[in-house]
N, C-alpha and C positions, 0 to 999 in steps of 0.2 A: 575288418572294416565295420561290420555290423555292431561289434562291441563298442568301437569308438563312437559311432553315431548314438548308441544307447547312452553312453556315459555323457556325451555332450547334451543330449536331451534331458537327462536327469539334472545336470548342472544348471541348465537354463531354467528348468522348472523350479529348482531351489532358489535361484536368484530372483525370479519373478515373485515367488511366494514371499521372500524377504522384503522386497519393495512394497508389496501389497500390505504386509503387516506394518511396516513403517508408516505408510500413508494412512492406515486405519487408526494408528495411535496419534498421528499428527497430520490431519488432512490438509492443513495449510502451513507447511514448514516455513515458508518465507515470512509469515506473520510473526513467528517467534524469533527470527533471526534479525529483525530490524531493531536498531537502537539498543543493542545488548539485551534483547528480550523485553524491552519496555513497550514495544508496539511500533507500528509503522507510521511515518508521517505521510500525509497526502495533502495536496493542494487542489482546491475546487474553484473553478472559474465559472461564472454564471452570467447569463443574460436571461432574466426571468421571462418565462413563456416561450423561449427560443431554444436555449441549450444550457447544459451543465456539463463541464468537462472536469472530471476528478481523476487525478493521477497520483500514484505513489511517487515519492521523491526521496532522494538520499538523506541520510541522517544529518548531514552537514548543512542542509538548507535552512535558511532563516526566513522569517515572515516576509522580509523584503524580496526574497527570491520568488515567493509565491505571488506577490503583488506584481513583480516584473513579468512573470509568465502570463498572468491574467491580462495585464495591459497589452502584451504582445498578441494575445488571442483576440483582443477587442472586447473582452468581457466588461460588464458594467459593475460587477462586484466579485470579491474574492473571499474565500473562507479557508481556514486551516482545519485539518481533520486529523484525528488520531484513530488508528485501526489496531485492534488486537484480535486474538483468536475468537473472542466471543462478544465483542461490542465495537461500536464506533461512535465517536462524538465529533460534532461540528462546532467550531467556534462561531461567534457572531459575525455575520457577513459585513464587509466594509465596501462601500461604494467606491469603485476604483477611480473613475475620473474626477469625482467631486471631492473626495477625501484621499488624496494621494499619500496616505500613510498606511503602514502594513496592517493586515487583518489581525484580529485578536485570537489568541490560542483558545482551544476548548476549555471549559471549566475543569474537566478531568484531563489535564494535560499530561497524560501518561507517557507520551512520546517525546517530551522535552522540546516542544516548539520554543 
């Protein structure tokens, strides 16, 4: 019985060490898996001076989807965001109620908004 416990303990230690090594090499694995490695899309809804809600969204989202989310949240402006492993870029904010057209993609539109 003691031998089985020792073997299980060794296997658990090896598994944990493997996960730790993988995380050290890629501390944010989900940022590399978005949009075929091009970066993650995010939608940022803003009421200046009150709140900013920025959420990552599926690759299939369009600028109109971000606008709809921000309108639903009662935000006064919306922004498209691209996130990667070492940078993020925001597009120009669009006022949601007064200009009901989608926000602009960031200049470095690496995530294919």
